[in-house]
Rosetta silent file (secondary structure, phi, psi, omega in degrees, C-alpha in Angstrom):
SEQUENCE: MTAAIKRHPYRAAFVAMLVALAVACSASTDVGLTFDAGATPEKTLEAAMQADRDFAAMARAEGPKAAFLNYMHPTDAKFLQPGAVVQGAEAIAAVFAQSPPDFSIAWEPDGGHGSASGDLAVTTGLYTISTGARPIEKGRYVMVWSKDAAGELKVTMEMSVPDPAVQPSAAPDPEGRPG
SCORE:     score description
SCORE:     0.000 S_00000001
   1 L     0.000  -40.482 -177.716   34.934   50.075   11.013 S_00000001
   2 H   -70.173  -32.338 -179.138   32.068   51.113   13.258 S_00000001
   3 H   -68.512  -39.838  175.054   31.647   54.292   11.222 S_00000001
   4 H   -61.200  -36.033 -176.030   31.440   52.102    8.019 S_00000001
   5 H   -70.174  -38.282 -177.001   28.885   49.981    9.727 S_00000001
   6 H   -69.956  -38.520  175.104   26.791   52.916   10.723 S_00000001
   7 H   -71.557  -33.015 -176.059   26.891   54.291    7.168 S_00000001
   8 L  -131.974   66.599  179.002   26.292   51.000    5.313 S_00000001
   9 H   -59.831  -29.151 -179.158   24.521   48.632    7.807 S_00000001
  10 H   -73.152  -29.632  179.346   23.299   46.353    5.029 S_00000001
  11 H   -70.396  -35.259  176.434   26.774   45.740    3.770 S_00000001
  12 H   -63.871  -41.858  178.126   27.883   44.623    7.175 S_00000001
  13 H   -65.088  -37.058 -176.780   24.911   42.261    7.355 S_00000001
  14 H   -68.783  -40.337 -178.950   25.656   40.948    3.885 S_00000001
  15 H   -65.519  -38.474  179.593   29.431   40.320    4.843 S_00000001
  16 H   -61.346  -41.689  179.586   28.199   38.569    8.013 S_00000001
  17 H   -75.950  -29.419  169.077   25.926   36.277    6.039 S_00000001
  18 H   -59.633  -45.310  175.613   28.714   35.508    3.603 S_00000001
  19 H   -55.744  -50.640 -179.283   30.980   34.548    6.422 S_00000001
  20 H   -57.514  -44.282 -179.092   28.255   32.441    8.046 S_00000001
  21 H   -66.581  -43.692 -178.920   27.595   30.655    4.673 S_00000001
  22 H   -59.991  -37.186 -177.579   31.275   29.990    4.125 S_00000001
  23 H   -73.446  -46.290 -176.882   31.674   28.443    7.580 S_00000001
  24 H   -64.214  -38.784  177.098   28.493   26.320    7.095 S_00000001
  25 H   -68.483  -26.184  179.863   29.638   25.100    3.706 S_00000001
  26 H   -80.790  -13.616 -177.408   33.091   24.132    5.008 S_00000001
  27 L   -66.060  168.309  177.603   31.524   21.895    7.719 S_00000001
  28 L   -60.214  134.199 -177.235   31.207   18.119    7.184 S_00000001
  29 L  -111.444   16.605 -179.681   28.521   17.314    4.588 S_00000001
  30 L   -84.104   91.447 -176.659   28.239   13.575    5.510 S_00000001
  31 L  -116.619   14.395  176.209   24.598   13.414    6.502 S_00000001
  32 L    88.251    1.746  179.107   23.863   10.075    4.919 S_00000001
  33 L   -90.861  145.664  177.924   22.376   11.372    1.724 S_00000001
  34 L  -122.119  149.708 -179.009   23.534   10.246   -1.617 S_00000001
  35 L  -136.471  118.822 -179.150   23.427   12.065   -4.965 S_00000001
  36 L   -93.033  108.745 -175.597   24.175   10.441   -8.239 S_00000001
  37 L   -61.968  -26.986 -178.441   25.631   13.175  -10.464 S_00000001
  38 L   -92.286    6.817 -172.194   24.757   11.239  -13.662 S_00000001
  39 L   -77.898  146.073  171.570   21.155   10.621  -12.499 S_00000001
  40 L  -135.869  157.487  175.473   18.053   12.028  -14.364 S_00000001
  41 H   -52.068  -38.415 -177.692   14.385   11.475  -13.465 S_00000001
  42 H   -70.534  -39.043  179.164   14.173    9.200  -16.569 S_00000001
  43 H   -67.391  -39.225 -177.053   17.164    7.037  -15.616 S_00000001
  44 H   -64.994  -52.346  175.334   15.953    6.839  -11.990 S_00000001
  45 H   -56.267  -40.929 -179.036   12.462    5.696  -13.234 S_00000001
  46 H   -65.046  -41.236  174.366   13.836    3.122  -15.604 S_00000001
  47 H   -55.602  -48.606 -178.574   15.893    1.628  -12.843 S_00000001
  48 H   -70.806  -35.647  176.202   12.979    1.361  -10.543 S_00000001
  49 H   -63.764  -37.143  176.889   10.734    0.010  -13.325 S_00000001
  50 H   -73.268  -31.759  175.571   13.288   -2.804  -14.011 S_00000001
  51 H   -63.147  -36.240  179.562   13.544   -3.456  -10.253 S_00000001
  52 H   -68.272  -46.778 -177.003    9.775   -3.727  -10.204 S_00000001
  53 H   -62.027  -43.746  178.254    9.741   -6.080  -13.158 S_00000001
  54 H   -63.890  -44.504  175.415   12.493   -8.214  -11.497 S_00000001
  55 H   -52.471  -54.223  175.967   10.472   -8.142   -8.246 S_00000001
  56 H   -58.784  -38.549 -175.976    7.435   -9.513  -10.077 S_00000001
  57 H   -67.325  -42.429  177.284    9.407  -12.147  -11.973 S_00000001
  58 H   -62.864  -37.883  176.018   10.750  -13.428   -8.568 S_00000001
  59 H   -60.642  -37.341  175.362    7.254  -13.517   -7.157 S_00000001
  60 H   -71.718  -41.959 -175.177    6.141  -15.685  -10.074 S_00000001
  61 H   -81.184  -42.596 -173.651    9.237  -18.018   -9.869 S_00000001
  62 H  -116.524    0.981 -179.280    9.768  -18.364   -6.071 S_00000001
  63 L    98.673  153.074 -177.494    6.500  -17.148   -4.555 S_00000001
  64 H   -66.324  -30.034  179.352    5.552  -13.824   -2.984 S_00000001
  65 H   -62.267  -48.914  179.937    7.063  -14.571    0.393 S_00000001
  66 H   -67.851  -37.208  179.320   10.647  -14.909   -1.033 S_00000001
  67 H   -64.444  -44.938 -176.959   10.185  -11.913   -3.380 S_00000001
  68 H   -68.249  -37.560  176.103    8.883   -9.620   -0.625 S_00000001
  69 H   -61.964  -36.802 -174.382   11.727  -10.672    1.651 S_00000001
  70 H   -82.302  -38.952 -173.007   14.251   -9.844   -1.056 S_00000001
  71 H   -97.547  -23.263  178.858   12.781   -6.588   -2.450 S_00000001
  72 E   -78.169  151.362  172.392   11.251   -4.814    0.600 S_00000001
  73 L   -67.110  131.928 -176.930   13.554   -2.721    2.792 S_00000001
  74 L   -50.709  -39.296  179.524   14.388   -4.861    5.854 S_00000001
  75 L  -120.397  -25.489 -179.072   13.266   -2.282    8.405 S_00000001
  76 L   -89.817   -8.979 -174.795   11.773    0.618    6.773 S_00000001
  77 L   -72.995  139.704  169.194    9.298   -0.964    4.323 S_00000001
  78 E  -115.202  127.830 -179.793    5.520   -0.375    4.870 S_00000001
  79 E  -112.150  102.578 -176.466    2.898   -2.616    3.465 S_00000001
  80 E   -86.155  126.818 -179.929   -0.453   -0.867    3.591 S_00000001
  81 E  -129.705  161.653 -174.783   -3.476   -3.072    4.024 S_00000001
  82 L   -57.908  113.856  179.798   -7.000   -2.265    4.902 S_00000001
  83 L    84.241    3.087  177.833   -6.977   -1.381    8.593 S_00000001
  84 E  -157.521  153.559  174.521   -3.292   -2.100    9.114 S_00000001
  85 E  -122.528  118.171 -179.281    0.301   -1.102    8.234 S_00000001
  86 E  -101.530  130.982 -173.882    2.821   -3.929    8.373 S_00000001
  87 E  -116.842  143.367  173.503    6.433   -2.670    8.707 S_00000001
  88 L    87.578  145.439 -175.466    9.717   -4.471    7.831 S_00000001
  89 H   -68.472  -28.745  172.097   10.336   -7.235    5.295 S_00000001
  90 H   -57.036  -51.717 -178.344   10.130  -10.025    7.793 S_00000001
  91 H   -68.733  -32.750  175.531    6.700   -8.991    8.969 S_00000001
  92 H   -71.894  -38.158  175.924    5.513   -8.409    5.432 S_00000001
  93 H   -66.029  -33.476 -179.904    6.714  -11.747    4.236 S_00000001
  94 H   -67.160  -17.722  179.071    4.971  -13.433    7.166 S_00000001
  95 L   -68.323  -23.606  178.736    1.644  -12.097    5.808 S_00000001
  96 L   -91.531   -9.954 -178.957    2.145  -14.632    2.897 S_00000001
  97 L   -54.776  -39.559 -178.651    3.053  -17.569    5.242 S_00000001
  98 L   -91.368    7.676 -179.564   -0.552  -18.695    5.515 S_00000001
  99 L   -68.697  145.959  175.903   -1.347  -18.393    1.853 S_00000001
 100 L   -59.772  162.933 -175.271   -2.615  -21.516    0.063 S_00000001
 101 L   -60.472  -36.797  179.507   -0.028  -23.350   -2.078 S_00000001
 102 L   -87.215   14.032 -179.742   -1.660  -22.091   -5.254 S_00000001
 103 E   -75.008  130.080  176.310   -1.795  -18.459   -4.219 S_00000001
 104 E  -137.862  162.349  173.635   -0.002  -16.047   -6.631 S_00000001
 105 E  -135.750  125.287  173.189    0.334  -12.292   -7.195 S_00000001
 106 E  -118.036  139.777  179.363    1.204  -11.070  -10.675 S_00000001
 107 E  -148.446  163.391  177.163    1.960   -7.431  -11.531 S_00000001
 108 E  -148.990  125.740  173.538    3.455   -5.280  -14.288 S_00000001
 109 E   -73.836  147.672 -179.839    4.520   -1.661  -13.807 S_00000001
 110 E  -132.506    7.452  177.261    3.142    0.798  -16.267 S_00000001
 111 E   176.710 -171.434 -179.721    4.390    4.194  -15.110 S_00000001
 112 E   152.147 -159.118  178.741    5.769    6.241  -12.291 S_00000001
 113 E  -150.264  151.087 -179.931    8.179    9.011  -11.484 S_00000001
 114 E  -126.160  146.428 -179.270   11.928    9.215  -10.678 S_00000001
 115 L   -84.764  161.641  178.603   13.908   11.711   -8.711 S_00000001
 116 L   -74.184  -26.429 -178.819   16.756   13.801  -10.308 S_00000001
 117 L   -80.995   -9.542  176.004   19.057   12.624   -7.483 S_00000001
 118 L    87.719   -0.346 -172.837   18.754    8.988   -8.359 S_00000001
 119 L  -110.978   -1.427 -175.695   17.647    7.761   -4.818 S_00000001
 120 E  -145.292  135.996  172.101   13.822    7.823   -4.992 S_00000001
 121 E  -147.438  165.459  176.667   11.210    6.564   -7.317 S_00000001
 122 E  -137.427  127.560 -178.749    7.679    5.662   -7.468 S_00000001
 123 E  -117.053  155.342 -177.594    6.202    2.918   -9.798 S_00000001
 124 E  -135.965  160.062  177.893    2.515    2.193  -10.471 S_00000001
 125 E   174.949 -173.020 -179.146    0.857   -0.707  -12.379 S_00000001
 126 E  -101.952  143.871  178.719   -1.786   -3.414  -12.514 S_00000001
 127 E  -132.611  162.278  176.748   -1.828   -6.428  -10.283 S_00000001
 128 E  -144.091  126.488  170.796   -3.900   -9.701  -10.164 S_00000001
 129 E   -99.389  131.226 -179.395   -4.156  -11.934   -7.150 S_00000001
 130 E  -137.842  154.081  164.156   -5.098  -15.481   -7.993 S_00000001
 131 E  -115.891  120.047 -171.307   -5.567  -18.961   -6.525 S_00000001
 132 L    66.000 -133.837  178.405   -4.710  -21.485   -9.130 S_00000001
 133 L   -91.572   -4.473 -177.142   -5.930  -20.193  -12.438 S_00000001
 134 E   -98.346  114.741  179.466   -8.819  -18.200  -10.891 S_00000001
 135 E   -67.332  138.911 -178.491   -8.222  -14.510  -10.378 S_00000001
 136 E  -121.959   -7.212  171.187   -9.761  -13.417   -7.112 S_00000001
 137 E  -159.815  137.796  171.702   -8.684   -9.693   -7.127 S_00000001
 138 E  -130.979  148.956  179.572   -7.440   -7.191   -9.685 S_00000001
 139 E   179.912 -163.881 -179.427   -6.477   -3.632   -9.133 S_00000001
 140 E  -112.695  149.193  178.964   -3.741   -0.936   -9.185 S_00000001
 141 E  -131.905  157.667  174.386   -0.712   -0.652   -7.042 S_00000001
 142 E  -127.295  130.762  175.974    1.837    1.996   -5.989 S_00000001
 143 E  -124.484  133.538  171.766    5.408    1.186   -4.845 S_00000001
 144 E  -100.718  121.937 -176.641    7.889    3.682   -3.426 S_00000001
 145 E  -114.757  139.791  176.409   11.515    2.764   -3.969 S_00000001
 146 E  -140.963  154.412  178.599   14.560    4.268   -2.324 S_00000001
 147 E   -76.029  134.340  178.773   18.205    3.319   -2.296 S_00000001
 148 L   -84.138 -178.792  179.373   19.510    1.352    0.769 S_00000001
 149 L   -59.350  -33.531  179.691   23.029    1.802    2.249 S_00000001
 150 L   -85.586    3.975  172.878   24.507   -0.514   -0.381 S_00000001
 151 L    90.707    5.810 -177.408   22.916    1.647   -3.244 S_00000001
 152 L   -95.357  143.838  177.081   20.262   -0.969   -4.212 S_00000001
 153 E   -72.726  128.907  178.564   16.649    0.037   -4.795 S_00000001
 154 E  -132.084  148.083  173.158   14.300   -1.410   -2.179 S_00000001
 155 E   -71.886  122.073  175.852   10.588   -0.919   -1.697 S_00000001
 156 E  -102.927  -11.994  174.404    9.832    1.343    1.221 S_00000001
 157 E  -161.278  133.701 -178.333    6.137    1.510    0.766 S_00000001
 158 E  -133.129  131.276  176.838    3.500   -0.580   -1.152 S_00000001
 159 E  -138.704  131.670  172.355   -0.089    0.143   -1.414 S_00000001
 160 E  -117.269  151.142  177.375   -2.754   -1.586   -3.710 S_00000001
 161 E  -131.665  120.229 -178.546   -6.258   -0.572   -4.423 S_00000001
 162 E   -75.390  147.417  175.689   -8.572   -3.234   -5.743 S_00000001
 163 L   -62.519  148.060 -179.328  -10.820   -2.602   -8.624 S_00000001
 164 L   -65.802  149.127  176.524  -14.525   -2.308   -7.606 S_00000001
 165 L   -64.631  132.629  177.970  -16.375   -5.605   -8.012 S_00000001
 166 L   -80.470  119.887  177.355  -18.332   -5.771  -11.169 S_00000001
 167 L   -83.974  134.880 -178.099  -21.977   -6.466  -10.450 S_00000001
 168 L   -68.840  133.363 -177.365  -23.696   -8.731  -12.960 S_00000001
 169 L   -73.796  148.216  178.863  -26.183   -6.713  -14.980 S_00000001
 170 L   -82.891  143.366 -177.253  -29.753   -7.850  -15.042 S_00000001
 171 L   -59.372  137.695  179.115  -30.850   -9.104  -18.539 S_00000001
 172 L   -65.582  143.958  176.576  -32.798   -6.256  -20.342 S_00000001
 173 L   -66.696  130.707  177.700  -36.472   -6.638  -20.382 S_00000001
 174 L   -60.123  -22.011 -179.865  -37.707   -7.828  -23.901 S_00000001
 175 L   -92.552   -5.880  179.112  -40.518   -5.295  -23.725 S_00000001
 176 L    76.424   23.001  176.386  -37.967   -2.427  -22.884 S_00000001
 177 L   -81.601  146.603  176.093  -39.495   -1.848  -19.490 S_00000001
 178 L   -76.388  150.174  173.034  -37.068   -0.543  -16.819 S_00000001
 179 L    54.441    0.000    0.000  -36.042   -2.643  -13.905 S_00000001
């Protein structure tokens, strides 16, 4: 055996790597990750887009507090706000506790990406924050969705970016003079 190793050292290394790989692959693979063999990026994205639409519908029907409690991951969700990151569904829902009674958020997903494994997706879209019938902010949002232990898609991160405020333009000079 040692003579064979001396003549073909790479063969011995190759055999050792094969044995190590066989041992590693025979160990327990239960590391908490899930993989849906029937998943495709398109199916994953469509599931997240539907969850996003359902989330928005619940926010319209029952208010943002109830919707965020239901769709945000209970412990891992992060809600990015200017100067702060709020973590966990309860803390995120508490942000809406002081909202006026006519406060609402409406949004609609318009794109995103889904993973091939079926456990992660990102949705994007447009949102409008209103009080009563008066819009007070519009912009774009990004939501990161992942499957929880029960296999349901939950939001693990949400970030919105308001559109820049539109400045009223000055009326043009009737003589055509600038400014």
